[in-house]
Each structure stands twice: as structure tokens, then as C-alpha cells.
MOPAC internal coordinates of N, CA, C and O (Angstrom, degrees):
PM7 1SCF
backbone

  N    0.0000 0     0.00 0     0.00 0    0    0    0
  C    1.4444 1     0.00 0     0.00 0    1    0    0
  C    1.5277 1   108.76 1     0.00 0    2    1    0
  O    1.2310 1   120.68 1   -39.39 1    3    2    1
  N    1.2961 1   116.31 1   140.61 1    3    2    1
  C    1.4635 1   121.65 1  -176.96 1    5    3    2
  C    1.5257 1   110.97 1   -70.76 1    6    5    3
  O    1.2310 1   121.69 1   -37.91 1    7    6    5
  N    1.3291 1   114.38 1   142.09 1    7    6    5
  C    1.4595 1   120.60 1   177.44 1    9    7    6
  C    1.5168 1   111.76 1  -103.55 1   10    9    7
  O    1.2310 1   120.25 1   174.00 1   11   10    9
  N    1.3229 1   117.13 1    -6.00 1   11   10    9
  C    1.4554 1   121.70 1  -175.16 1   13   11   10
  C    1.5199 1   109.21 1  -126.35 1   14   13   11
  O    1.2310 1   121.37 1   -42.83 1   15   14   13
  N    1.3023 1   114.98 1   137.17 1   15   14   13
  C    1.4583 1   121.33 1   175.52 1   17   15   14
  C    1.5162 1   106.97 1  -113.83 1   18   17   15
  O    1.2310 1   120.38 1   -60.21 1   19   18   17
  N    1.3142 1   116.88 1   119.79 1   19   18   17
  C    1.4553 1   120.89 1  -178.52 1   21   19   18
  C    1.5238 1   109.11 1  -107.07 1   22   21   19
  O    1.2310 1   121.10 1   -48.58 1   23   22   21
  N    1.3106 1   115.50 1   131.42 1   23   22   21
  C    1.4607 1   121.67 1  -179.04 1   25   23   22
  C    1.5223 1   108.97 1  -118.70 1   26   25   23
  O    1.2310 1   120.97 1   -45.10 1   27   26   25
  N    1.3048 1   115.75 1   134.90 1   27   26   25
  C    1.4524 1   121.84 1   174.02 1   29   27   26
  C    1.5275 1   106.54 1  -101.51 1   30   29   27
  O    1.2310 1   120.78 1   -82.37 1   31   30   29
  N    1.3293 1   116.11 1    97.63 1   31   30   29
  C    1.4649 1   121.12 1  -173.95 1   33   31   30
  C    1.5322 1   112.18 1   -60.77 1   34   33   31
  O    1.2310 1   118.95 1   135.66 1   35   34   33
  N    1.3373 1   119.60 1   -44.34 1   35   34   33
  C    1.4707 1   117.92 1   177.78 1   37   35   34
  C    1.5385 1   112.87 1   -59.72 1   38   37   35
  O    1.2310 1   120.32 1   141.08 1   39   38   37
  N    1.3311 1   117.00 1   -38.92 1   39   38   37
  C    1.4705 1   119.76 1   178.18 1   41   39   38
  C    1.5206 1   110.44 1   -66.48 1   42   41   39
  O    1.2310 1   120.40 1   139.33 1   43   42   41
  N    1.3271 1   116.85 1   -40.67 1   43   42   41
  C    1.4625 1   120.64 1   177.86 1   45   43   42
  C    1.5265 1   110.45 1   -63.72 1   46   45   43
  O    1.2310 1   120.38 1   139.19 1   47   46   45
  N    1.3253 1   116.89 1   -40.81 1   47   46   45
  C    1.4684 1   120.78 1   177.54 1   49   47   46
  C    1.5230 1   111.11 1   -63.38 1   50   49   47
  O    1.2310 1   120.79 1   140.51 1   51   50   49
  N    1.3241 1   116.09 1   -39.49 1   51   50   49
  C    1.4635 1   120.66 1   177.22 1   53   51   50
  C    1.5281 1   110.79 1   -64.02 1   54   53   51
  O    1.2310 1   120.78 1   139.01 1   55   54   53
  N    1.3293 1   116.11 1   -40.99 1   55   54   53
  C    1.4679 1   120.19 1   177.27 1   57   55   54
  C    1.5263 1   111.02 1   -62.40 1   58   57   55
  O    1.2310 1   120.59 1   141.76 1   59   58   57
  N    1.3219 1   116.47 1   -38.24 1   59   58   57
  C    1.4699 1   120.56 1   178.37 1   61   59   58
  C    1.5191 1   109.88 1   -63.22 1   62   61   59
  O    1.2310 1   120.46 1   135.69 1   63   62   61
  N    1.3289 1   116.72 1   -44.31 1   63   62   61
  C    1.4672 1   119.80 1   178.81 1   65   63   62
  C    1.5253 1   110.97 1   -61.90 1   66   65   63
  O    1.2310 1   120.56 1   137.05 1   67   66   65
  N    1.3153 1   116.54 1   -42.95 1   67   66   65
  C    1.4676 1   120.19 1   178.80 1   69   67   66
  C    1.5202 1   110.91 1   -62.52 1   70   69   67
  O    1.2310 1   120.75 1   134.10 1   71   70   69
  N    1.3223 1   116.18 1   -45.90 1   71   70   69
  C    1.4592 1   120.56 1  -179.56 1   73   71   70
  C    1.5220 1   111.04 1   -63.94 1   74   73   71
  O    1.2310 1   120.17 1   141.97 1   75   74   73
  N    1.3252 1   117.28 1   -38.03 1   75   74   73
  C    1.4635 1   121.19 1   177.64 1   77   75   74
  C    1.5230 1   110.42 1   -60.42 1   78   77   75
  O    1.2310 1   120.53 1   134.04 1   79   78   77
  N    1.3306 1   116.59 1   -45.96 1   79   78   77
  C    1.4594 1   120.55 1   178.54 1   81   79   78
  C    1.5162 1   112.41 1   -63.63 1   82   81   79
  O    1.2310 1   120.87 1   137.43 1   83   82   81
  N    1.3241 1   115.94 1   -42.57 1   83   82   81
  C    1.4638 1   119.72 1   179.59 1   85   83   82
  C    1.5260 1   111.50 1   -65.58 1   86   85   83
  O    1.2310 1   120.32 1   140.03 1   87   86   85
  N    1.3236 1   116.99 1   -39.97 1   87   86   85
  C    1.4657 1   119.79 1   177.93 1   89   87   86
  C    1.5208 1   111.02 1   -64.90 1   90   89   87
  O    1.2310 1   120.70 1   139.45 1   91   90   89
  N    1.3135 1   116.26 1   -40.55 1   91   90   89
  C    1.4611 1   120.06 1   179.73 1   93   91   90
  C    1.5278 1   111.10 1   -64.04 1   94   93   91
  O    1.2310 1   120.46 1   130.43 1   95   94   93
  N    1.3245 1   116.73 1   -49.57 1   95   94   93
  C    1.4651 1   119.21 1  -179.67 1   97   95   94
  C    1.5231 1   110.84 1   -68.10 1   98   97   95
  O    1.2310 1   120.02 1   142.94 1   99   98   97
  N    1.3223 1   117.56 1   -37.06 1   99   98   97
  C    1.4624 1   120.54 1   178.28 1  101   99   98
  C    1.5117 1   112.17 1   -63.57 1  102  101   99
  O    1.2310 1   120.70 1   138.80 1  103  102  101
  N    1.3252 1   116.28 1   -41.20 1  103  102  101
  C    1.4609 1   120.60 1   178.16 1  105  103  102
  C    1.5250 1   110.54 1   -64.23 1  106  105  103
  O    1.2310 1   120.48 1   138.19 1  107  106  105
  N    1.3235 1   116.69 1   -41.81 1  107  106  105
  C    1.4685 1   120.56 1   177.71 1  109  107  106
  C    1.5252 1   111.17 1   -63.61 1  110  109  107
  O    1.2310 1   120.72 1   136.52 1  111  110  109
  N    1.3176 1   116.24 1   -43.48 1  111  110  109
  C    1.4667 1   120.41 1   179.18 1  113  111  110
  C    1.5245 1   111.41 1   -65.06 1  114  113  111
  O    1.2310 1   120.51 1   141.58 1  115  114  113
  N    1.3153 1   116.63 1   -38.42 1  115  114  113
  C    1.4615 1   120.36 1   178.38 1  117  115  114
  C    1.5254 1   110.48 1   -64.31 1  118  117  115
  O    1.2310 1   120.54 1   140.33 1  119  118  117
  N    1.3260 1   116.58 1   -39.67 1  119  118  117
  C    1.4622 1   120.18 1   177.86 1  121  119  118
  C    1.5295 1   110.38 1   -66.25 1  122  121  119
  O    1.2310 1   120.17 1   138.47 1  123  122  121
  N    1.3201 1   117.28 1   -41.53 1  123  122  121
  C    1.4665 1   120.70 1   177.56 1  125  123  122
  C    1.5253 1   110.38 1   -62.88 1  126  125  123
  O    1.2310 1   120.43 1   139.36 1  127  126  125
  N    1.3188 1   116.79 1   -40.64 1  127  126  125
  C    1.4635 1   120.84 1   177.57 1  129  127  126
  C    1.5177 1   110.58 1   -62.84 1  130  129  127
  O    1.2310 1   120.68 1   136.65 1  131  130  129
  N    1.3217 1   116.30 1   -43.35 1  131  130  129
  C    1.4619 1   120.74 1   178.82 1  133  131  130
  C    1.5427 1   110.73 1   -59.59 1  134  133  131
  O    1.2310 1   120.60 1   137.19 1  135  134  133
  N    1.3221 1   116.46 1   -42.81 1  135  134  133
  C    1.4665 1   120.62 1   179.00 1  137  135  134
  C    1.5286 1   111.11 1   -65.73 1  138  137  135
  O    1.2310 1   120.15 1   139.39 1  139  138  137
  N    1.3234 1   117.33 1   -40.61 1  139  138  137
  C    1.4652 1   120.84 1   178.17 1  141  139  138
  C    1.5194 1   111.11 1   -63.81 1  142  141  139
  O    1.2310 1   120.84 1   140.13 1  143  142  141
  N    1.3139 1   116.01 1   -39.87 1  143  142  141
  C    1.4643 1   120.13 1   179.59 1  145  143  142
  C    1.5199 1   110.54 1   -66.75 1  146  145  143
  O    1.2310 1   120.41 1   141.88 1  147  146  145
  N    1.3224 1   116.82 1   -38.12 1  147  146  145
  C    1.4649 1   119.97 1   176.86 1  149  147  146
  C    1.5328 1   110.30 1   -61.87 1  150  149  147
  O    1.2310 1   120.31 1   137.90 1  151  150  149
  N    1.3254 1   117.02 1   -42.10 1  151  150  149
  C    1.4654 1   120.51 1   177.30 1  153  151  150
  C    1.5213 1   110.92 1   -64.16 1  154  153  151
  O    1.2310 1   120.65 1   135.26 1  155  154  153
  N    1.3186 1   116.37 1   -44.74 1  155  154  153
  C    1.4583 1   121.27 1   179.32 1  157  155  154
  C    1.5215 1   111.02 1   -63.31 1  158  157  155
  O    1.2310 1   120.54 1   142.45 1  159  158  157
  N    1.3051 1   116.57 1   -37.55 1  159  158  157
  C    1.4617 1   121.70 1  -176.90 1  161  159  158
  C    1.5234 1   112.28 1   -59.72 1  162  161  159
  O    1.2310 1   120.81 1   148.18 1  163  162  161
  N    1.3149 1   116.06 1   -31.82 1  163  162  161
  C    1.4615 1   119.04 1  -177.37 1  165  163  162
  C    1.5248 1   113.03 1   -82.01 1  166  165  163
  O    1.2310 1   119.75 1   177.07 1  167  166  165
  N    1.3353 1   118.08 1    -2.93 1  167  166  165
  C    1.4667 1   119.88 1  -175.86 1  169  167  166
  C    1.5156 1   114.41 1   -89.22 1  170  169  167
  O    1.2310 1   119.68 1   165.36 1  171  170  169
  N    1.3310 1   118.21 1   -14.64 1  171  170  169
  C    1.4560 1   119.42 1   177.47 1  173  171  170
  C    1.5132 1   110.22 1  -154.74 1  174  173  171
  O    1.2310 1   121.00 1   -11.82 1  175  174  173
  N    1.3328 1   115.68 1   168.18 1  175  174  173
  C    1.4658 1   120.75 1   179.18 1  177  175  174
  C    1.5234 1   108.62 1  -141.47 1  178  177  175
  O    1.2310 1   121.38 1    -6.47 1  179  178  177
  N    1.3006 1   114.96 1   173.53 1  179  178  177
  C    1.4603 1   120.01 1   178.96 1  181  179  178
  C    1.5140 1   111.71 1   117.84 1  182  181  179
  O    1.2310 1   121.14 1     3.32 1  183  182  181
  N    1.3328 1   115.42 1  -176.68 1  183  182  181
  C    1.4609 1   119.91 1  -176.06 1  185  183  182
  C    1.5342 1   113.24 1   -62.69 1  186  185  183
  O    1.2310 1   120.18 1   142.41 1  187  186  185
  N    1.3208 1   117.26 1   -37.59 1  187  186  185
  C    1.4682 1   120.04 1   179.51 1  189  187  186
  C    1.5270 1   109.88 1   -63.93 1  190  189  187
  O    1.2310 1   121.01 1   138.74 1  191  190  189
  N    1.3293 1   115.68 1   -41.26 1  191  190  189
  C    1.4650 1   120.70 1   177.61 1  193  191  190
  C    1.5210 1   110.39 1   -59.72 1  194  193  191
  O    1.2310 1   120.94 1   132.21 1  195  194  193
  N    1.3195 1   115.80 1   -47.79 1  195  194  193
  C    1.4626 1   120.31 1  -177.09 1  197  195  194
  C    1.5294 1   111.56 1   -63.03 1  198  197  195
  O    1.2310 1   120.72 1   136.08 1  199  198  197
  N    1.3263 1   116.24 1   -43.92 1  199  198  197
  C    1.4643 1   120.75 1   179.31 1  201  199  198
  C    1.5238 1   110.56 1   -63.67 1  202  201  199
  O    1.2310 1   121.13 1   133.38 1  203  202  201
  N    1.3318 1   115.45 1   -46.62 1  203  202  201
  C    1.4600 1   120.75 1   179.11 1  205  203  202
  C    1.5231 1   110.63 1   -59.67 1  206  205  203
  O    1.2310 1   120.78 1   131.31 1  207  206  205
  N    1.3160 1   116.12 1   -48.69 1  207  206  205
  C    1.4597 1   120.84 1  -175.54 1  209  207  206
  C    1.5282 1   111.12 1   -65.18 1  210  209  207
  O    1.2310 1   119.77 1   140.65 1  211  210  209
  N    1.3249 1   118.04 1   -39.35 1  211  210  209
  C    1.4676 1   120.93 1   177.60 1  213  211  210
  C    1.5321 1   110.74 1   -62.83 1  214  213  211
  O    1.2310 1   120.73 1   136.96 1  215  214  213
  N    1.3327 1   116.21 1   -43.04 1  215  214  213
  C    1.4654 1   119.53 1  -179.90 1  217  215  214
  C    1.5254 1   110.91 1   -66.32 1  218  217  215
  O    1.2310 1   120.60 1   136.77 1  219  218  217
  N    1.3187 1   116.46 1   -43.23 1  219  218  217
  C    1.4663 1   119.93 1   179.24 1  221  219  218
  C    1.5252 1   110.19 1   -62.31 1  222  221  219
  O    1.2310 1   120.19 1   138.66 1  223  222  221
  N    1.3209 1   117.25 1   -41.34 1  223  222  221
  C    1.4670 1   120.70 1   178.86 1  225  223  222
  C    1.5286 1   110.15 1   -60.34 1  226  225  223
  O    1.2310 1   120.37 1   138.24 1  227  226  225
  N    1.3262 1   116.89 1   -41.76 1  227  226  225
  C    1.4693 1   120.49 1   177.69 1  229  227  226
  C    1.5312 1   110.72 1   -64.87 1  230  229  227
  O    1.2310 1   120.82 1   136.78 1  231  230  229
  N    1.3235 1   116.04 1   -43.22 1  231  230  229
  C    1.4652 1   120.29 1  -179.54 1  233  231  230
  C    1.5293 1   111.19 1   -63.48 1  234  233  231
  O    1.2310 1   120.47 1   138.90 1  235  234  233
  N    1.3251 1   116.71 1   -41.10 1  235  234  233
  C    1.4626 1   120.15 1   178.42 1  237  235  234
  C    1.5253 1   111.01 1   -64.65 1  238  237  235
  O    1.2310 1   120.70 1   141.73 1  239  238  237
  N    1.3177 1   116.26 1   -38.27 1  239  238  237
  C    1.4659 1   120.24 1   177.18 1  241  239  238
  C    1.5237 1   110.69 1   -62.91 1  242  241  239
  O    1.2310 1   120.58 1   137.54 1  243  242  241
  N    1.3220 1   116.49 1   -42.46 1  243  242  241
  C    1.4683 1   120.48 1   178.06 1  245  243  242
  C    1.5273 1   110.03 1   -62.10 1  246  245  243
  O    1.2310 1   120.22 1   136.51 1  247  246  245
  N    1.3248 1   117.19 1   -43.49 1  247  246  245
  C    1.4626 1   120.23 1   179.66 1  249  247  246
  C    1.5260 1   111.23 1   -63.38 1  250  249  247
  O    1.2310 1   120.23 1   140.01 1  251  250  249
  N    1.3226 1   117.16 1   -39.99 1  251  250  249
  C    1.4655 1   119.98 1   177.38 1  253  251  250
  C    1.5263 1   110.40 1   -62.61 1  254  253  251
  O    1.2310 1   120.37 1   141.59 1  255  254  253
  N    1.3284 1   116.90 1   -38.41 1  255  254  253
  C    1.4666 1   120.82 1   177.57 1  257  255  254
  C    1.5280 1   110.85 1   -65.97 1  258  257  255
  O    1.2310 1   120.47 1   141.06 1  259  258  257
  N    1.3303 1   116.70 1   -38.94 1  259  258  257
  C    1.4666 1   120.62 1   177.40 1  261  259  258
  C    1.5247 1   109.67 1   -62.60 1  262  261  259
  O    1.2310 1   120.35 1   132.74 1  263  262  261
  N    1.3315 1   116.94 1   -47.26 1  263  262  261
  C    1.4629 1   120.35 1   179.14 1  265  263  262
  C    1.5213 1   111.16 1   -62.01 1  266  265  263
  O    1.2310 1   120.48 1   141.20 1  267  266  265
  N    1.3134 1   116.69 1   -38.80 1  267  266  265
  C    1.4632 1   120.58 1   178.13 1  269  267  266
  C    1.5302 1   110.72 1   -63.69 1  270  269  267
  O    1.2310 1   120.36 1   137.69 1  271  270  269
  N    1.3123 1   116.92 1   -42.31 1  271  270  269
  C    1.4684 1   120.94 1   177.68 1  273  271  270
  C    1.5260 1   111.14 1   -64.77 1  274  273  271
  O    1.2310 1   120.55 1   138.41 1  275  274  273
  N    1.3237 1   116.56 1   -41.59 1  275  274  273
  C    1.4606 1   120.13 1   178.46 1  277  275  274
  C    1.5234 1   111.16 1   -65.57 1  278  277  275
  O    1.2310 1   120.46 1   142.89 1  279  278  277
  N    1.3309 1   116.72 1   -37.11 1  279  278  277
  C    1.4624 1   120.72 1   177.25 1  281  279  278
  C    1.5313 1   109.84 1   -63.13 1  282  281  279
  O    1.2310 1   120.35 1   136.23 1  283  282  281
  N    1.3131 1   116.94 1   -43.77 1  283  282  281
  C    1.4702 1   120.80 1   178.23 1  285  283  282
  C    1.5326 1   110.15 1   -63.29 1  286  285  283
  O    1.2310 1   120.45 1   138.48 1  287  286  285
  N    1.3251 1   116.75 1   -41.52 1  287  286  285
  C    1.4620 1   121.51 1   177.89 1  289  287  286
  C    1.5266 1   110.19 1   -60.28 1  290  289  287
  O    1.2310 1   120.76 1   135.93 1  291  290  289
  N    1.3341 1   116.14 1   -44.07 1  291  290  289
  C    1.4672 1   121.09 1   179.19 1  293  291  290
  C    1.5232 1   110.56 1   -61.67 1  294  293  291
  O    1.2310 1   120.45 1   138.70 1  295  294  293
  N    1.3249 1   116.75 1   -41.30 1  295  294  293
  C    1.4642 1   120.22 1   179.10 1  297  295  294
  C    1.5293 1   111.12 1   -63.97 1  298  297  295
  O    1.2310 1   120.27 1   142.93 1  299  298  297
  N    1.3276 1   117.09 1   -37.07 1  299  298  297
  C    1.4651 1   120.22 1   176.36 1  301  299  298
  C    1.5325 1   110.55 1   -66.53 1  302  301  299
  O    1.2310 1   120.72 1   141.32 1  303  302  301
  N    1.3190 1   116.23 1   -38.68 1  303  302  301
  C    1.4593 1   119.84 1   177.30 1  305  303  302
  C    1.5259 1   110.47 1   -63.64 1  306  305  303
  O    1.2310 1   120.39 1   137.80 1  307  306  305
  N    1.3334 1   116.85 1   -42.20 1  307  306  305
  C    1.4638 1   120.71 1   178.58 1  309  307  306
  C    1.5312 1   110.63 1   -62.19 1  310  309  307
  O    1.2310 1   120.64 1   139.22 1  311  310  309
  N    1.3230 1   116.39 1   -40.78 1  311  310  309
  C    1.4589 1   120.56 1   177.44 1  313  311  310
  C    1.5281 1   110.22 1   -62.54 1  314  313  311
  O    1.2310 1   120.58 1   137.18 1  315  314  313
  N    1.3304 1   116.50 1   -42.82 1  315  314  313
  C    1.4653 1   120.70 1   179.75 1  317  315  314
  C    1.5222 1   110.95 1   -61.55 1  318  317  315
  O    1.2310 1   120.07 1   136.29 1  319  318  317
  N    1.3195 1   117.47 1   -43.71 1  319  318  317
  C    1.4674 1   120.63 1   178.82 1  321  319  318
  C    1.5241 1   109.87 1   -60.32 1  322  321  319
  O    1.2310 1   120.70 1   134.77 1  323  322  321
  N    1.3092 1   116.26 1   -45.23 1  323  322  321
  C    1.4688 1   120.61 1   179.39 1  325  323  322
  C    1.5309 1   110.29 1   -59.37 1  326  325  323
  O    1.2310 1   120.44 1   133.69 1  327  326  325
  N    1.3211 1   116.76 1   -46.31 1  327  326  325
  C    1.4669 1   120.95 1  -178.80 1  329  327  326
  C    1.5310 1   111.49 1   -66.42 1  330  329  327
  O    1.2310 1   119.79 1   137.05 1  331  330  329
  N    1.3264 1   118.01 1   -42.95 1  331  330  329
  C    1.4628 1   120.48 1   179.12 1  333  331  330
  C    1.5231 1   111.05 1   -65.01 1  334  333  331
  O    1.2310 1   120.39 1   139.28 1  335  334  333
  N    1.3251 1   116.86 1   -40.72 1  335  334  333
  C    1.4639 1   119.58 1   177.27 1  337  335  334
  C    1.5225 1   110.81 1   -62.56 1  338  337  335
  O    1.2310 1   120.44 1   137.85 1  339  338  337
  N    1.3241 1   116.76 1   -42.15 1  339  338  337
  C    1.4612 1   120.32 1   178.72 1  341  339  338
  C    1.5254 1   110.50 1   -64.12 1  342  341  339
  O    1.2310 1   120.48 1   138.03 1  343  342  341
  N    1.3112 1   116.68 1   -41.97 1  343  342  341
  C    1.4658 1   121.04 1   178.64 1  345  343  342
  C    1.5268 1   110.72 1   -62.13 1  346  345  343
  O    1.2310 1   120.52 1   134.62 1  347  346  345
  N    1.3228 1   116.62 1   -45.38 1  347  346  345
  C    1.4606 1   120.19 1   178.88 1  349  347  346
  C    1.5201 1   110.72 1   -61.44 1  350  349  347
  O    1.2310 1   120.45 1   140.07 1  351  350  349
  N    1.3260 1   116.74 1   -39.93 1  351  350  349
  C    1.4600 1   120.49 1   178.47 1  353  351  350
  C    1.5256 1   110.77 1   -65.75 1  354  353  351
  O    1.2310 1   120.46 1   138.60 1  355  354  353
  N    1.3233 1   116.73 1   -41.40 1  355  354  353
  C    1.4675 1   120.61 1   178.09 1  357  355  354
  C    1.5277 1   111.17 1   -61.27 1  358  357  355
  O    1.2310 1   120.39 1   136.00 1  359  358  357
  N    1.3299 1   116.86 1   -44.00 1  359  358  357
  C    1.4664 1   120.68 1   178.42 1  361  359  358
  C    1.5195 1   109.84 1   -63.52 1  362  361  359
  O    1.2310 1   120.28 1   135.86 1  363  362  361
  N    1.3179 1   117.07 1   -44.14 1  363  362  361
  C    1.4667 1   121.14 1   178.56 1  365  363  362
  C    1.5258 1   110.17 1   -58.72 1  366  365  363
  O    1.2310 1   120.58 1   134.45 1  367  366  365
  N    1.3304 1   116.49 1   -45.55 1  367  366  365
  C    1.4651 1   120.59 1   179.99 1  369  367  366
  C    1.5253 1   111.53 1   -62.57 1  370  369  367
  O    1.2310 1   120.34 1   139.68 1  371  370  369
  N    1.3386 1   116.96 1   -40.32 1  371  370  369
  C    1.4701 1   120.33 1   179.01 1  373  371  370
  C    1.5239 1   111.00 1   -64.49 1  374  373  371
  O    1.2310 1   120.84 1   135.63 1  375  374  373
  N    1.3170 1   116.00 1   -44.37 1  375  374  373
  C    1.4635 1   120.11 1   179.79 1  377  375  374
  C    1.5262 1   109.79 1   -65.26 1  378  377  375
  O    1.2310 1   120.33 1   138.82 1  379  378  377
  N    1.3149 1   116.98 1   -41.18 1  379  378  377
  C    1.4618 1   120.79 1  -179.70 1  381  379  378
  C    1.5270 1   111.68 1   -66.12 1  382  381  379
  O    1.2310 1   120.08 1   153.24 1  383  382  381
  N    1.3123 1   117.45 1   -26.76 1  383  382  381
  C    1.4678 1   120.07 1  -178.27 1  385  383  382
  C    1.5285 1   112.83 1   -80.97 1  386  385  383
  O    1.2310 1   120.14 1   169.76 1  387  386  385
  N    1.3201 1   117.34 1   -10.24 1  387  386  385
  C    1.4665 1   120.74 1   179.61 1  389  387  386
  C    1.5240 1   108.59 1   -77.02 1  390  389  387
  O    1.2310 1   121.34 1   -56.59 1  391  390  389
  N    1.3190 1   115.04 1   123.41 1  391  390  389
  C    1.4671 1   118.12 1   177.13 1  393  391  390
  C    1.5233 1   108.55 1  -102.38 1  394  393  391
  O    1.2310 1   121.53 1   -50.88 1  395  394  393
  N    1.2888 1   114.69 1   129.12 1  395  394  393
  C    1.4616 1   120.25 1  -177.03 1  397  395  394
  C    1.5037 1   109.89 1  -107.05 1  398  397  395
  O    1.2310 1   120.10 1   180.00 1  399  398  397

């Protein structure tokens, strides 16, 4: 089992940027889908409509939960980058303070 965990902070920062973009576009697409479904919902009625609409509402709720989880994950990644950067700075400062 490994005793060392190595982190590539620039790669992690790049992943955060990618995830931020994906969350933004995903949220926009989800809103557009919600609006389209609202328009579609007004075009017919009956049991099929009700079943369809209930399922779509559940699916949209699941997607919102996924986005919420991804947002929390992104925030944890941002915290990790901040902590790793601080740690690297602390090590640099300690090494710089050593007089030879």
C-alpha cells in the first residue's frame, strides 16, 4: 500500500475549471429542458400526460441532485488546491529560512 499521496495542483486546478464550465452549461441546459417540458406539458392532457410529467419531474430532481453533488465536489477540490498551495508555500518558506 502506498505511503505517499502525490497531487498535481495545476492538473487539479484545470479539472476545477473544466468542472465549472460543465456545471454552468449543464445548469443552463437543464433550465432549457425544463422550459421545453413546460411548453410541451400544455399541449396535451390525460393519463399519459400525467405519467410523463411525473416521471420528468422525478428525473429533473435527480439531475438537480447530481449537479448539487458535483458542485460540492468542486468546492472540495477548490479547498484542496488552496490547502496544497498553502502547504507548498510553507515548505518553501521553511527551506528559504535555512541558512547554510
